[in-house]
N, C-alpha and C positions, 0 to 999 in steps of 0.2 A: 353422558352429558358432562360429567366432571372432567373427563379427559379432554373434551373439546374446549372447555373453559380454561384449563391449565395450558393447553397448547396455544390458545390465543394470547393468554397473558405472557407466556414465555416468548412468543413471537414478538409481541409488543416490547418486551424487555430487551430482546436482542436488537430490535430496531433502534431503541434508545441508546443502547451500548454502542452500536455501530456509528451513530451520529456523534456520540461523545468521543469515540476513539478517532474520528476523522480529524480531531483537533489535538489529540494527545497520543503519546506512545502507548505501548501495551500496558494495560493496567488491570490486573486481576481483581484488585480491590474495588475499582469502579464497577467491574462486571459483577462482582459479588453483591454490591449494593443494589444494582439494577435487578439482579437475579433474585434478591430477597424480596423486592417489590413484586416480581413476577411469580414468586413462590418457591424458588429453588436457588439458593445462593451458590451452591457448588457448580451447578450448570452455568450460572451467570459468570462466575469467576473464570471458568474454562472458556466461555464465549469471549470474555474480555481479553484473555490472553491470546486466543486464536485470532480474533479480529485485529488486535494490535500487531501480531506477527505478520498477518497478511498486509497490513499497512506498511510495516517495515520492509517487507519484500518488494512491494510496489515502489517505494522510495529508492531502494537499492537498485532495482531494475532501471528506473528513470535516470539515476546517477550514472549507471554503467552505460546506458545509451548515449547520454550527453558526452561522456568521456570518449566513446567510440566515434561519435560525430566530430569531436574536436580533433582526434587523431587522424581521421580520414581527411578532414579539411586541411590540416597541416601537410599531409602527404600530397594531396592534390595541388597545393600551392608550390611545394618543392618540385613536383613533377613538371608543372607548368613552367617554372623558372628554368629548369634544366632543358626542356624542349625548346623554349624560346631562345635560350643561350645557344642552341645548335641551329637556330634559324627557322624552326617550325612555328606555325601559328597555332595557338591553343585557345580554345573558347572556354 
């Protein structure tokens, strides 16, 4: 029974940490505070760091995709200009 109680509190603490980290960078101290409420500050700090790292990775991937899209768009415009210069119709 005690294990189920701790698991539920830890799950609630992790949910709170994830919501908080959606607005802030990785913050083990915030995770530790939430973990202390849930009953294990060490696990909370680790969760805060991990969730912040995941958030950073997602932002990095989004930035990389945006850069690739810009590069592809520039290439497509240059290719279209070249082909139109040679008399081809480009859609």
